[in-house]
C-alpha positions in Angstrom: 149.2 21.3 159.4 151.8 24.1 159.8 152.3 26.7 157.1 155.0 26.0 154.6 158.2 28.0 155.1 158.2 30.9 152.7 161.4 31.5 150.6 162.0 34.6 148.5 164.1 33.5 145.5 165.9 36.4 143.7 167.6 35.9 140.4 167.5 37.8 137.1 167.7 34.6 135.1 164.1 33.2 134.5 165.5 29.7 134.0 167.2 29.8 137.4 163.9 31.0 139.0 162.0 28.2 137.2 164.4 25.3 138.0 165.3 26.3 141.6 161.8 27.4 142.4 160.4 24.1 141.3 163.0 22.2 143.3 162.1 24.2 146.4 158.4 23.6 145.9 158.9 19.9 145.5 160.8 20.0 148.8 157.8 21.6 150.5 158.5 25.3 150.5 156.3 28.2 149.3 158.3 30.1 146.8 158.1 33.8 146.0 160.3 35.4 143.3 161.9 38.6 142.3 164.1 39.4 139.3 165.9 42.6 140.4 167.3 44.0 143.6 164.7 46.7 144.1 161.8 44.3 143.7 163.6 41.9 146.1 163.9 44.5 148.7 160.2 45.5 148.4 159.0 41.9 148.5 161.2 41.0 151.5 159.7 44.0 153.3 156.1 43.3 152.4 155.9 39.5 152.4 158.0 38.6 155.4 159.8 35.5 154.0 161.4 33.0 156.3 164.5 32.9 154.1 165.9 34.7 151.1 168.0 33.1 148.3 169.7 36.1 146.7 171.8 36.3 143.5 174.6 38.9 143.5 174.5 40.2 140.0 171.1 41.9 139.7 169.7 44.9 138.0 168.8 48.1 140.0 170.4 47.0 143.3 173.0 44.2 143.5 172.7 41.3 146.0 175.3 42.8 148.4 173.3 46.1 148.5 170.0 44.3 149.1 171.6 42.1 151.9 173.2 45.1 153.6 169.9 47.0 153.6 167.9 44.1 155.0 170.5 43.2 157.6 170.9 46.9 158.7 167.1 47.2 159.4 166.0 45.6 162.7 162.7 44.7 161.2 164.3 42.3 158.6 167.8 41.5 160.1 166.7 38.2 161.4 165.7 36.8 158.0 168.4 34.4 156.9 170.0 35.2 153.5 171.8 32.8 151.3 173.9 34.5 148.6 173.6 32.4 145.4 176.1 33.4 142.7 178.5 32.3 140.0 181.0 34.6 141.6 183.2 32.0 143.3 186.3 33.8 144.4 187.2 34.1 148.1 186.8 37.9 148.0 183.2 37.5 146.9 182.4 35.2 149.8 184.2 37.6 152.2 182.1 40.5 150.9 179.0 38.4 151.4 179.9 37.8 155.1 180.6 41.5 155.5 177.2 42.5 154.2 175.6 40.0 156.7 174.8 37.0 154.6 174.2 33.8 156.5 175.5 31.4 153.8 177.1 31.5 150.3 176.3 28.9 147.6 178.1 29.0 144.3 176.6 28.2 140.8 176.6 25.7 139.3 175.3 24.0 142.4 173.9 20.7 143.7 170.2 21.0 144.8 171.0 19.0 147.9 173.7 21.5 148.9 171.2 24.4 148.7 168.6 22.4 150.6 171.0 21.6 153.3 171.9 25.3 153.8 168.1 26.0 154.0 167.7 23.3 156.7 170.6 24.7 158.7 169.2 28.2 158.6 165.5 27.2 159.3 165.7 24.8 162.2 162.3 23.8 163.3 160.8 25.2 160.1 162.0 22.3 157.9 159.7 21.5 155.0 158.7 17.9 154.4 161.5 15.9 152.8 159.4 14.9 149.8 161.3 14.8 146.5 164.8 14.4 148.0 167.5 13.9 145.4 168.5 15.9 142.4 166.5 17.9 139.9 167.0 17.3 136.2 169.2 20.0 134.8 170.6 20.9 138.2 173.9 19.3 139.1 
């Protein structure tokens, strides 16, 4: 059996980490978490995740800064980054593209929308499709 794809989930809200993390685990992913930008950068560099889900509004370093640092380093530039934020204006998404993010998902979100972005960014690394559908409390 192949290793589960590893996702680094970064958000300063424990409830988001809990709900989204559980949904990703049900979908067959191994989930690591960080609650601030500095910790996110360190974990991305030491754990080698297959994909990063990154909130924008974080303590210490914001999501744009973390994404820019990772994408600017050839050792980590290939890791897909999904920016995951309540900031839903066009300028926010544009800034996300400029810092190298591969996708932008706004909160509130549908679990299937996030999972579909993950499937697109991890071709051939798809987790088992167990638990497809919605997660209670996540719309």
